C-alpha positions as CSV (number, residue, x, y, z in Angstrom):
1,X,0.0,0.0,-0.2
2,X,2.7,2.5,0.8
3,X,4.4,2.1,-2.6
4,X,0.9,2.8,-4.4
5,X,0.6,5.8,-2.1
6,X,4.1,6.9,-3.4
7,X,3.1,6.5,-7.1
8,X,-0.1,8.4,-6.4
9,X,2.0,11.1,-4.6
10,X,4.3,11.4,-7.5
11,X,1.3,11.3,-10.1
12,X,-0.1,14.4,-8.2
13,X,2.9,16.5,-8.1
14,X,3.4,15.6,-12.0
15,X,-0.2,16.8,-12.7
16,X,0.3,19.8,-10.6
17,X,3.5,20.6,-12.5
18,X,1.6,20.2,-15.7
19,X,-1.2,22.6,-14.5
20,X,1.2,25.2,-13.4
21,X,3.1,25.2,-16.7
22,X,-0.3,25.4,-18.5
23,X,-1.5,28.5,-16.3
24,X,1.8,30.2,-16.9
25,X,1.4,29.6,-20.7
26,X,-2.0,30.8,-20.7
27,X,-1.1,34.0,-18.9
28,X,1.8,34.6,-21.3
29,X,-0.5,33.8,-24.1
30,X,-3.0,36.3,-23.0
31,X,-0.3,39.2,-23.1
32,X,-1.7,42.2,-21.0
33,X,-5.3,40.9,-21.3
34,X,-5.1,38.5,-18.3
35,X,-4.7,41.5,-15.9
36,X,-7.3,43.6,-14.0
37,X,-6.4,46.5,-12.1
38,X,-8.6,49.3,-10.4
39,X,-9.2,52.4,-12.3
40,X,-8.2,55.6,-10.5
41,X,-11.8,55.8,-9.3
42,X,-11.2,52.4,-7.7
43,X,-13.5,50.3,-10.0
44,X,-12.2,46.9,-11.6
45,X,-10.7,47.9,-15.0
46,X,-9.6,45.0,-16.9
47,X,-7.1,45.3,-19.5
48,X,-9.2,42.8,-21.9
49,X,-11.4,46.1,-22.4
50,X,-8.6,47.0,-24.7
51,X,-8.4,44.0,-27.1
52,X,-7.9,45.0,-30.4
53,X,-6.4,48.1,-29.5
54,X,-2.7,49.3,-29.5
55,X,-1.8,50.2,-25.9
56,X,1.0,52.3,-24.5
57,X,1.5,51.4,-20.7
58,X,3.1,54.2,-18.7
59,X,4.2,54.5,-15.1
60,X,3.6,58.0,-14.1
61,X,4.2,60.6,-11.3
62,X,3.3,64.0,-10.6
63,X,6.5,65.6,-9.0
64,X,9.0,64.2,-11.5
65,X,11.2,65.9,-13.9
66,X,9.5,63.8,-16.6
67,X,6.0,64.9,-15.4
68,X,5.7,67.3,-18.5
69,X,5.5,64.2,-20.8
70,X,1.7,64.3,-19.7
71,X,1.4,67.0,-22.3
72,X,2.9,65.0,-25.0
73,X,1.0,61.6,-23.9
74,X,-2.2,63.4,-24.0
75,X,-1.3,64.9,-27.6
76,X,-0.5,61.6,-29.0
77,X,-3.6,60.1,-27.4
78,X,-5.7,62.6,-29.0
79,X,-3.8,62.2,-32.2
80,X,-4.3,58.3,-32.5
81,X,-7.0,57.4,-30.4
82,X,-9.6,57.1,-33.5
83,X,-7.1,54.7,-34.9
84,X,-7.6,52.3,-32.1
85,X,-4.9,53.6,-29.8
86,X,-5.2,54.0,-26.0
87,X,-2.6,55.0,-23.3
88,X,-3.1,53.7,-20.0
89,X,-1.5,55.6,-17.0
90,X,-0.3,53.8,-13.8
91,X,0.6,56.3,-10.9
92,X,3.7,54.8,-8.9
93,X,5.6,56.1,-6.0
94,X,8.6,53.9,-6.3
95,X,11.1,56.7,-7.3
96,X,12.1,59.6,-5.0
97,X,8.5,59.6,-3.6
98,X,7.5,61.5,-6.5
99,X,3.9,60.2,-6.4
100,X,2.8,60.7,-2.7
101,X,-0.8,61.9,-3.4
102,X,-4.1,59.9,-3.2
103,X,-5.8,58.7,-6.2
104,X,-8.1,61.4,-6.1
105,X,-5.2,64.0,-5.8
106,X,-3.6,62.5,-8.8
107,X,-6.7,62.3,-10.8
108,X,-7.3,66.2,-10.1
109,X,-3.8,67.0,-10.8
110,X,-3.6,65.4,-14.1
111,X,-7.2,66.8,-15.3
112,X,-6.5,70.4,-14.2
113,X,-2.7,70.6,-15.0
114,X,-2.4,68.5,-18.2
115,X,-6.0,67.9,-19.4
116,X,-5.5,64.0,-19.2
117,X,-8.4,62.2,-20.8
118,X,-6.7,58.9,-21.4
119,X,-7.3,56.1,-18.5
120,X,-5.6,56.3,-15.6
121,X,-5.4,53.7,-12.8
122,X,-5.0,53.5,-9.0
123,X,-1.7,54.0,-7.7
124,X,0.5,50.8,-7.9
125,X,4.1,49.7,-7.2
126,X,6.1,48.9,-10.4
127,X,9.1,47.3,-8.7
128,X,9.9,45.7,-5.3
129,X,8.2,43.2,-2.9
130,X,4.9,44.7,-3.6
131,X,5.2,45.0,-7.5
132,X,1.8,44.5,-9.0
133,X,1.4,41.6,-11.0
134,X,1.2,43.3,-14.4
135,X,4.4,45.0,-13.8
136,X,6.0,41.7,-12.6
137,X,4.8,40.3,-16.2
138,X,6.1,43.3,-18.0
139,X,9.5,43.3,-16.4
140,X,10.1,39.6,-16.4
141,X,8.0,37.7,-19.0
142,X,8.1,39.8,-22.1
143,X,11.5,39.0,-23.7
144,X,14.9,40.3,-24.5
145,X,14.9,44.1,-25.0
146,X,11.8,44.5,-23.4
147,X,12.0,42.9,-19.9
148,X,14.2,44.4,-16.7
149,X,13.5,46.4,-14.0
150,X,11.8,49.7,-14.1
151,X,14.5,52.3,-13.5
152,X,12.4,55.5,-13.3
153,X,9.1,57.0,-14.0
154,X,7.6,57.4,-17.4
155,X,9.0,54.1,-18.7
156,X,6.5,53.0,-21.5
157,X,5.6,49.7,-23.0
158,X,3.8,49.4,-26.5
159,X,1.5,46.7,-27.0
160,X,0.2,45.5,-30.4
161,X,-3.5,44.7,-31.0
162,X,-3.1,41.2,-29.8
163,X,-1.9,42.1,-26.4
164,X,1.7,41.5,-27.1
165,X,4.5,43.9,-25.7
166,X,6.5,44.6,-28.7
167,X,8.6,47.7,-27.6
168,X,10.1,49.5,-24.4
169,X,10.9,52.9,-24.0
170,X,12.8,54.5,-21.4
171,X,11.8,57.5,-19.6
172,X,13.9,60.1,-21.5
173,X,12.2,58.9,-25.0
174,X,9.5,61.5,-25.2
175,X,5.9,60.3,-26.2
176,X,6.1,62.8,-29.3
177,X,9.5,61.6,-30.4
178,X,9.7,60.2,-34.2
179,X,11.1,56.9,-32.4
180,X,7.7,56.7,-30.5
181,X,5.1,57.9,-33.0
182,X,6.9,56.0,-35.7
183,X,6.4,52.8,-33.7
184,X,2.8,53.6,-32.9
185,X,1.9,54.6,-36.7
186,X,3.3,51.1,-37.7
187,X,0.9,49.4,-35.3
188,X,-2.2,51.3,-35.9
189,X,-2.3,50.9,-39.6
């Protein structure tokens, strides 16, 4: 009886391993669409709502030297949104405490100072022990040239219409640069 229990135990471990690999593959296969985070208003906002669109994911902060990029982000959002393009902003306080405000304060700042109309999400962590699962995926599971730790605010990830992360832009690359707009234009056409 002990030997049959041992075989059953090994079978259970094998089955668990297969299920774990399948679950990981399904997450990778769904790209960003498997993640649901809260909107800036605290309501669940699945990224699956953007299926079929080109998405730019950006970690943002209100008190950063790159904060003026909000203007360029809003500008390219307005320029390409009718072609199936959306920007999603994720406030994060991971770098120099440059996003100390509440979600309500962040929302007010973005709308009053920069007239932001693209979707904003609740404040999250983009690195460290409390890293949001979306950012764990972006920094660990997206492949060479894209994965890697977030080094600062306004790191941008460009996602194709199938939910695949295809390009990463570091903070110094402005949203209205030829490099970024050229990449967006290739995907929206």
